[in-house]
C-alpha positions as CSV (number, residue, x, y, z in Angstrom):
1,X,16.9,-56.4,48.6
2,X,18.5,-52.9,48.8
3,X,20.0,-53.4,45.3
4,X,16.5,-54.3,44.0
5,X,15.0,-51.2,45.7
6,X,17.7,-48.9,44.1
7,X,17.1,-50.5,40.7
8,X,13.4,-50.1,41.0
9,X,13.8,-46.4,42.0
10,X,16.1,-45.8,39.0
11,X,13.6,-47.5,36.7
12,X,10.8,-45.3,38.0
13,X,13.0,-42.2,37.5
14,X,13.8,-43.3,34.0
15,X,10.2,-43.8,33.1
16,X,9.3,-40.4,34.6
17,X,12.1,-38.8,32.5
18,X,10.8,-40.6,29.3
19,X,7.2,-39.5,30.1
20,X,8.4,-35.9,30.6
21,X,10.3,-35.8,27.3
22,X,7.2,-37.2,25.5
23,X,4.9,-34.6,27.1
24,X,7.2,-31.8,26.1
25,X,7.7,-33.2,22.7
26,X,3.9,-33.3,22.3
27,X,3.6,-29.7,23.5
28,X,6.2,-28.6,21.0
29,X,4.5,-30.5,18.2
30,X,1.2,-29.0,19.1
31,X,2.7,-25.5,19.2
32,X,4.3,-26.1,15.8
33,X,1.0,-26.9,14.2
34,X,-0.7,-23.8,15.7
35,X,-1.1,-21.4,12.7
36,X,-1.9,-17.7,12.6
37,X,-5.5,-17.1,11.7
38,X,-6.3,-16.0,8.2
39,X,-9.8,-15.2,7.1
40,X,-11.3,-17.2,4.1
41,X,-12.8,-15.5,1.2
42,X,-16.3,-16.1,2.5
43,X,-15.8,-15.7,6.3
44,X,-13.8,-13.5,8.6
45,X,-14.2,-14.5,12.2
46,X,-15.1,-11.8,14.7
47,X,-14.1,-12.1,18.3
48,X,-15.1,-10.0,21.3
49,X,-12.5,-7.9,23.0
50,X,-12.9,-10.0,26.1
51,X,-12.1,-13.2,24.2
52,X,-8.8,-11.6,23.1
53,X,-8.1,-10.1,26.5
54,X,-8.5,-6.6,25.1
55,X,-9.9,-3.8,27.3
56,X,-13.3,-3.0,25.8
57,X,-13.4,0.4,27.5
58,X,-10.1,1.6,26.0
59,X,-11.1,0.2,22.6
60,X,-14.4,2.0,22.7
61,X,-12.6,5.2,23.6
62,X,-10.3,4.8,20.6
63,X,-13.3,4.3,18.2
64,X,-15.2,7.2,19.8
65,X,-12.1,9.3,19.3
66,X,-11.9,8.4,15.6
67,X,-15.6,9.2,15.1
68,X,-15.6,12.6,16.8
69,X,-16.4,15.5,14.6
70,X,-13.2,17.3,15.4
71,X,-11.1,14.3,14.5
72,X,-12.9,13.3,11.3
73,X,-11.6,14.8,8.1
74,X,-12.8,18.4,7.7
75,X,-12.8,18.1,3.9
76,X,-16.2,17.8,2.1
77,X,-17.8,14.4,1.4
78,X,-18.1,15.6,-2.2
79,X,-14.7,14.5,-3.6
80,X,-14.9,16.8,-6.6
81,X,-15.1,19.7,-4.2
82,X,-12.5,18.2,-1.9
83,X,-10.1,17.8,-4.9
84,X,-10.7,21.4,-5.9
85,X,-10.0,22.7,-2.4
86,X,-6.9,20.5,-2.0
87,X,-5.3,21.0,-5.4
88,X,-7.2,23.8,-7.2
89,X,-4.4,26.3,-6.9
90,X,-2.1,24.0,-8.9
91,X,-1.7,24.5,-12.7
92,X,-3.6,21.9,-14.8
93,X,-5.3,20.5,-11.6
94,X,-8.6,19.4,-13.1
95,X,-9.3,15.7,-12.5
96,X,-8.9,13.3,-15.4
97,X,-10.1,10.2,-13.5
98,X,-13.3,9.4,-11.7
99,X,-14.2,10.7,-8.3
100,X,-17.0,9.8,-5.9
101,X,-18.6,11.1,-2.8
102,X,-17.0,9.5,0.4
103,X,-18.8,7.9,3.3
104,X,-18.6,8.5,7.0
105,X,-15.7,7.9,9.4
106,X,-15.1,4.2,9.1
107,X,-12.7,1.6,10.5
108,X,-11.8,-2.0,11.4
109,X,-9.4,-3.3,14.0
110,X,-7.9,-6.7,13.4
111,X,-6.0,-8.3,16.3
112,X,-4.1,-11.6,15.7
113,X,-6.1,-12.0,12.5
114,X,-9.5,-11.6,14.1
115,X,-11.8,-8.6,13.7
116,X,-12.4,-7.2,17.2
117,X,-14.1,-3.9,16.3
118,X,-15.6,-2.1,13.4
119,X,-17.5,1.1,12.9
120,X,-19.0,3.3,10.2
121,X,-19.5,1.7,6.7
122,X,-16.8,-0.9,6.3
123,X,-18.5,-2.5,3.3
124,X,-18.7,0.8,1.4
125,X,-16.4,1.1,-1.6
126,X,-14.7,4.5,-1.3
127,X,-11.7,6.2,-2.8
128,X,-8.5,5.2,-1.0
129,X,-6.4,7.8,-2.8
130,X,-2.6,7.1,-2.3
131,X,-3.0,3.8,-0.5
132,X,-3.2,2.8,-4.2
133,X,0.5,3.4,-4.3
134,X,1.1,0.4,-2.0
135,X,-0.8,-1.8,-4.4
136,X,1.3,-0.4,-7.3
137,X,4.6,-1.0,-5.6
138,X,3.4,-4.5,-4.7
139,X,2.7,-5.5,-8.3
140,X,6.1,-4.2,-9.2
141,X,7.4,-6.4,-6.4
142,X,5.7,-9.4,-7.9
143,X,7.3,-8.5,-11.3
144,X,10.7,-8.6,-9.6
145,X,9.9,-11.9,-7.8
146,X,9.0,-13.4,-11.1
147,X,12.1,-12.1,-12.9
148,X,10.2,-9.7,-15.2
149,X,12.4,-7.0,-13.7
150,X,15.9,-8.3,-12.9
151,X,16.8,-5.7,-10.4
152,X,15.2,-2.5,-8.9
153,X,18.6,-0.9,-9.6
154,X,18.2,-1.3,-13.3
155,X,17.2,1.7,-15.3
156,X,13.6,1.7,-16.4
157,X,14.3,2.8,-19.9
158,X,15.9,-0.5,-20.9
159,X,12.7,-2.4,-20.2
160,X,10.3,-0.4,-22.3
161,X,9.1,-1.1,-25.9
162,X,7.9,1.7,-28.1
163,X,4.7,3.1,-26.5
164,X,1.8,3.8,-28.8
165,X,-0.8,6.1,-27.4
166,X,-4.4,4.9,-28.1
167,X,-6.4,7.9,-29.2
168,X,-8.3,7.1,-32.5
169,X,-10.3,10.3,-32.2
170,X,-7.2,12.4,-33.1
171,X,-5.9,10.2,-35.9
172,X,-3.4,12.1,-38.0
173,X,-3.8,11.8,-41.8
174,X,-0.9,11.5,-44.3
175,X,1.7,14.2,-44.1
176,X,0.0,15.9,-41.1
177,X,2.1,13.7,-39.0
178,X,5.5,14.5,-40.6
179,X,8.1,15.4,-38.1
180,X,6.0,14.4,-35.1
181,X,6.8,11.7,-32.5
182,X,5.1,8.4,-33.4
183,X,5.6,7.1,-29.8
184,X,5.5,8.2,-26.2
185,X,9.0,8.4,-24.8
186,X,8.9,9.0,-21.1
187,X,12.4,7.7,-20.2
188,X,14.6,8.8,-23.1
189,X,15.8,12.3,-22.0
190,X,19.3,12.6,-20.7
191,X,18.0,12.9,-17.2
192,X,15.2,10.3,-17.4
193,X,17.5,7.6,-18.9
194,X,19.3,7.5,-15.5
195,X,16.2,6.7,-13.5
196,X,15.9,3.3,-11.9
197,X,12.9,1.4,-10.6
198,X,14.2,2.0,-7.1
199,X,14.2,5.8,-7.7
200,X,10.6,5.7,-8.8
201,X,9.5,3.4,-6.0
202,X,11.1,5.8,-3.4
203,X,9.8,9.0,-5.1
204,X,13.4,10.2,-5.6
205,X,13.6,10.1,-9.4
206,X,13.0,13.8,-10.2
207,X,11.5,12.5,-13.4
208,X,10.9,15.4,-15.9
209,X,8.1,15.6,-18.4
210,X,4.4,15.7,-19.0
211,X,2.3,12.5,-18.8
212,X,-1.5,12.3,-19.5
213,X,-1.6,16.1,-19.7
214,X,0.0,16.6,-16.2
215,X,3.5,18.2,-16.1
216,X,5.7,17.0,-13.3
217,X,6.3,20.6,-12.2
218,X,2.6,21.3,-11.9
219,X,2.2,18.6,-9.1
220,X,2.7,20.4,-5.8
221,X,4.8,23.2,-7.3
222,X,6.8,25.7,-5.4
223,X,5.3,29.0,-4.3
224,X,7.5,30.8,-6.9
225,X,6.0,30.4,-10.4
226,X,9.2,31.7,-11.9
227,X,10.9,28.4,-10.8
228,X,8.4,26.1,-12.3
229,X,10.0,25.8,-15.7
230,X,13.6,26.6,-14.7
231,X,14.1,24.5,-11.6
232,X,17.3,22.6,-11.1
233,X,17.2,19.0,-12.1
234,X,18.3,16.8,-9.2
235,X,20.4,13.7,-9.7
236,X,18.0,10.7,-9.3
237,X,18.1,9.4,-5.8
238,X,19.2,12.6,-4.1
239,X,15.9,14.4,-3.5
240,X,12.5,13.1,-2.3
241,X,9.3,14.6,-3.6
242,X,5.8,13.3,-3.4
243,X,4.6,13.6,-7.0
244,X,1.7,11.7,-8.7
245,X,2.8,12.4,-12.3
246,X,6.0,10.5,-11.5
247,X,4.0,7.8,-9.8
248,X,1.9,7.5,-13.0
249,X,5.2,7.1,-15.0
250,X,5.9,4.1,-12.8
251,X,2.4,2.7,-13.4
252,X,2.9,3.1,-17.1
253,X,6.3,1.3,-17.0
254,X,4.9,-1.5,-14.9
255,X,2.0,-2.0,-17.3
256,X,4.5,-2.4,-20.2
257,X,6.6,-4.9,-18.2
258,X,3.5,-7.0,-17.4
259,X,2.0,-6.4,-20.9
260,X,-1.4,-6.5,-19.3
261,X,-3.6,-4.1,-17.2
262,X,-2.3,-3.8,-13.6
263,X,-5.8,-4.4,-12.1
264,X,-5.6,-7.9,-13.6
265,X,-2.2,-8.4,-12.1
266,X,-3.4,-7.2,-8.7
267,X,-6.4,-9.4,-8.8
268,X,-4.6,-12.6,-9.9
269,X,-1.5,-12.4,-7.7
270,X,-2.7,-10.6,-4.6
271,X,-6.4,-9.8,-4.1
272,X,-7.9,-13.1,-5.1
273,X,-5.4,-15.2,-3.1
274,X,-6.1,-13.1,0.1
275,X,-9.9,-13.5,-0.4
276,X,-10.7,-10.0,-1.2
277,X,-14.1,-9.2,-2.6
278,X,-14.9,-8.4,-6.3
279,X,-16.2,-4.9,-5.3
280,X,-12.9,-3.0,-5.7
281,X,-11.9,-1.1,-8.9
282,X,-8.6,0.3,-9.9
283,X,-9.1,3.2,-12.3
284,X,-7.0,5.6,-14.4
285,X,-7.4,8.8,-16.3
286,X,-9.8,8.9,-19.3
287,X,-6.9,9.9,-21.6
288,X,-4.3,7.4,-20.3
289,X,-4.7,4.7,-22.9
290,X,-2.0,2.9,-24.8
291,X,-1.8,0.0,-27.3
292,X,-0.1,-3.2,-26.1
293,X,0.2,-6.2,-28.4
294,X,-2.5,-4.7,-30.6
295,X,-5.0,-4.1,-27.7
296,X,-6.2,-0.9,-26.1
297,X,-5.1,-0.8,-22.5
298,X,-5.5,1.7,-19.7
299,X,-2.5,2.7,-17.7
300,X,-4.1,3.2,-14.3
301,X,-3.1,5.9,-11.9
302,X,-1.3,5.6,-8.6
303,X,-3.6,7.8,-6.5
304,X,-6.5,10.2,-6.6
305,X,-4.7,13.5,-7.0
306,X,-6.2,13.9,-10.4
307,X,-9.0,11.4,-9.8
308,X,-8.9,7.7,-10.3
309,X,-6.9,5.2,-8.3
310,X,-8.3,2.4,-6.1
311,X,-11.9,2.3,-5.0
312,X,-12.2,-0.3,-2.2
313,X,-13.9,-1.3,1.0
314,X,-12.3,-1.4,4.4
315,X,-12.4,-5.2,4.7
316,X,-10.3,-5.5,1.6
317,X,-7.9,-2.9,2.8
318,X,-7.5,-4.8,6.1
319,X,-6.8,-8.0,4.2
320,X,-4.0,-6.2,2.3
321,X,-2.6,-4.9,5.6
322,X,-2.7,-8.4,7.1
323,X,-0.7,-9.6,4.1
324,X,2.0,-7.0,4.7
325,X,1.9,-7.8,8.5
326,X,2.8,-11.4,7.6
327,X,5.6,-10.2,5.3
328,X,3.8,-11.1,2.1
329,X,2.7,-14.6,3.3
330,X,-0.9,-15.5,3.3
331,X,-1.8,-18.8,5.1
332,X,1.4,-20.4,3.9
333,X,1.5,-19.0,0.4
334,X,4.2,-16.4,-0.2
335,X,2.4,-14.0,-2.5
336,X,5.0,-11.3,-2.3
337,X,8.5,-12.2,-1.3
338,X,9.6,-11.5,2.3
339,X,12.7,-9.7,0.8
340,X,10.4,-7.4,-1.1
341,X,8.5,-6.4,2.0
342,X,11.8,-5.9,3.8
343,X,12.9,-3.6,1.0
344,X,9.7,-1.7,1.2
345,X,10.3,-1.1,4.8
346,X,13.9,0.1,4.3
347,X,14.2,3.9,4.8
348,X,14.9,6.1,1.8
349,X,18.1,8.0,2.3
350,X,16.5,11.2,1.1
351,X,13.6,10.7,3.4
352,X,14.0,8.1,6.2
353,X,10.3,8.2,7.0
354,X,9.5,6.6,3.6
355,X,10.2,3.2,2.2
356,X,8.7,2.0,-1.1
357,X,5.5,3.7,-2.0
358,X,3.3,4.0,0.1
359,X,5.0,2.4,3.1
360,X,5.2,5.3,5.6
361,X,7.7,4.4,8.3
362,X,7.8,5.4,12.0
363,X,11.5,6.1,11.9
364,X,12.4,7.9,15.1
365,X,8.8,7.6,16.1
366,X,8.1,10.8,14.2
367,X,5.0,9.7,12.4
368,X,3.3,7.9,15.3
369,X,5.0,8.9,18.7
370,X,2.7,6.5,20.5
371,X,3.5,3.5,18.4
372,X,6.6,1.2,18.2
373,X,9.3,2.4,15.8
374,X,8.8,-0.8,13.8
375,X,5.1,0.1,13.0
376,X,4.2,1.6,9.6
377,X,1.2,2.6,7.6
378,X,-0.1,2.7,4.1
379,X,-1.4,6.2,3.8
380,X,-3.6,8.1,1.4
381,X,-5.3,11.5,1.3
382,X,-8.5,11.7,3.3
383,X,-6.9,10.4,5.5
384,X,-7.1,6.7,4.6
385,X,-4.8,4.7,6.8
386,X,-3.9,1.0,7.1
387,X,-1.9,0.9,10.3
388,X,0.4,-2.2,10.6
389,X,2.0,-3.1,13.9
390,X,3.9,-6.4,14.0
391,X,4.9,-6.0,17.6
392,X,1.3,-5.9,18.7
393,X,-0.1,-8.1,15.9
394,X,-2.5,-5.3,15.0
395,X,-3.9,-4.1,11.7
396,X,-6.2,-1.1,11.8
397,X,-8.0,0.5,8.9
398,X,-9.1,4.0,9.7
399,X,-10.8,6.0,7.0
400,X,-11.6,9.7,6.8
401,X,-9.7,10.7,9.9
402,X,-7.8,14.0,10.2
403,X,-4.0,13.8,10.0
404,X,-3.5,15.2,13.4
405,X,-5.8,12.6,15.0
406,X,-4.0,9.5,13.7
407,X,-1.6,9.2,16.6
408,X,-4.3,9.9,19.1
409,X,-6.3,7.0,17.8
410,X,-3.3,4.7,17.8
411,X,-2.4,5.7,21.4
412,X,-5.9,4.8,22.6
413,X,-5.9,1.6,20.6
414,X,-2.6,0.3,22.0
415,X,-3.8,1.1,25.5
416,X,-6.5,-1.4,25.1
417,X,-4.2,-4.3,24.3
418,X,-3.2,-6.8,27.0
419,X,0.1,-6.0,28.7
């Protein structure tokens, strides 16, 4: 009888153990199938702060801070006037691409994929200025992923065909063209032949020359005009300088690698798969046209320094930020390789606060003292900001905020999150 009792007890314990294992296995299975939320092209779910255990008081304070007059950009809404104020002292600073009046202070906060707050005019299509550079570096990344560029450490010059400028209005007749260059040659000088894709992506190329009527030295020149034409040429990779003429040289090179307009590439490989709207436009300079395979094609610009660049709404910006938050993966589809995103977030030796354009890093918490060091932002003049914070699963688009107010907003936003 005692033996039977012991056996029964053992059997019960065994059954309990089996049940426990099954329950835990089911829990793991259920956990495994739980996916991050990604919005569809037609629907982006909104959730209240309380649903996401976010403090609505702190969140409201962050939004109020971003909208305050003192914290909104002090530049005019008229972007022609703003461009003149910002760059009018530079030589050859007149805009060559389109500009448009901006809207009011605007933003979206995305937490764990869900929109938990928005303000201003998030559907308004506005200039995003140098956030365009992040789109540019991304289409270069897709070219690398697809083998069109074997390595970012390759020199750019070896990838380029002869570049014919499309300008039928100035057709040269017969002997008038004798002795003149038939093609555009942006990477054939002794200095420029050494420039790699990595140098251009990190803004360390020190590319020399004039492109689309804008000399490299005229973009953010030194205070001493006597140095403009006689400056020292720095070895590629050794010196960092933010320079839109050089960015446009990268855009031109990328166009020739793809052999089709970069807006088409961006739409096909990134914007359409992430469900972006059709309201965005990536524009270039009115004189930046080339002939590719017998077809006129515009080489778009990488920002709005001289007009042009990406015109886009805040929702589409947030989708792009969510894509980079997930390391190039969108709902199971790897649109940009994870290795490319990791490269983009690798500090540049000549400026450890900068990765590939326009990934601004929080190295040493210098950019955003209130944010984790792993956070980063896609930044453009205005200021236009896509803040990306993997540690907190946050993407925040903030448009037309003053530079000095960015960290104040982020501080208040992070205070709202559950601890």
